[in-house]
C-alpha positions in Angstrom: -105.7 87.1 133.0 -106.2 88.7 136.4 -104.4 88.2 139.7 -106.1 89.0 143.0 -104.2 89.6 146.2 -105.1 90.7 149.7 -102.3 93.3 149.7 -103.1 97.0 149.5 -103.2 98.3 145.9 -99.8 100.0 146.1 -98.2 96.8 147.4 -99.9 94.7 144.6 -98.7 97.3 142.0 -95.2 97.2 143.3 -95.2 93.4 143.2 -96.7 93.5 139.6 -93.9 95.9 138.5 -91.3 93.8 140.3 -92.1 90.6 138.4 -92.7 92.5 135.1 -96.3 91.2 134.9 -98.4 92.6 132.0 -101.8 91.5 133.3 -104.2 93.1 135.8 -103.6 92.9 139.5 -106.6 93.5 141.8 -106.6 94.2 145.5 -109.0 92.4 147.9 -107.5 94.0 151.0 -110.8 93.8 152.9 -111.1 90.1 151.8 -114.6 90.5 150.5 -114.0 88.2 147.5 -112.4 85.7 149.8 -115.6 85.4 151.8 -118.0 85.6 148.9 -116.2 82.9 146.9 -115.5 80.8 150.1 -111.8 80.8 149.5 -110.7 80.9 153.1 -107.7 78.6 153.8 -108.7 76.7 157.0 -105.3 75.3 157.9 -103.8 78.7 158.8 -105.9 80.6 161.3 -103.2 83.2 161.9 -102.6 84.8 158.5 -106.1 84.3 156.9 -104.8 83.3 153.5 -106.8 82.6 150.4 -107.1 79.0 149.1 -105.0 79.2 145.9 -107.6 78.9 143.1 -107.7 79.4 139.3 -110.9 80.2 137.5 -111.6 80.2 133.8 -114.5 82.6 133.1 -117.0 83.6 130.4 -116.9 87.2 129.3 -119.8 88.1 131.7 -117.7 86.6 134.5 -119.7 83.4 134.9 -117.4 80.6 136.0 -116.6 78.0 133.4 -114.1 75.8 135.4 -112.4 75.9 138.8 -108.9 74.5 139.5 -107.6 73.9 143.0 -104.2 75.7 143.1 -102.6 73.5 145.7 -99.3 72.0 144.7 -98.3 71.1 141.1 -101.1 68.7 140.3 -104.0 71.0 141.3 -103.0 73.8 139.0 -104.2 73.9 135.4 -101.7 73.2 132.6 -101.3 75.4 129.6 -103.2 72.7 127.6 -106.1 72.7 130.1 -106.3 76.5 129.9 -106.2 76.4 126.1 -109.0 73.8 126.1 -111.1 75.9 128.5 -110.7 79.0 126.4 -111.6 77.0 123.3 -114.8 75.7 125.0 -115.7 79.2 126.1 -115.1 80.6 122.6 -117.2 77.8 121.0 -120.1 78.6 123.3 -120.1 82.4 122.9 -119.2 82.9 119.2 -122.0 82.4 116.7 -119.3 82.3 114.0 -117.4 79.3 115.5 -118.8 76.8 113.1 -118.8 77.6 109.3 -122.2 78.6 107.9 -124.3 75.8 106.3 -124.2 75.6 102.5 
């Protein structure tokens, strides 16, 4: 799991420590990823926020599925994330299925 914020690295690190997160926090202070992934929130032209988004990825960072992070119904459930990771594992692991007799 990775979180990306537009805060400076030291602010993101303080936030991570403050919530006791054990996953990686990355900084996109120059908003390059926001532009490249077209995640610009268009309803707020003052603060230039990201569109809240959740991606499940393959190991080489190819996108498997995208979830709209707006409100409760746009975010993935734990069950959806579990299924996504199962689908990714099935595709990348040769040993997923038992060997034929």
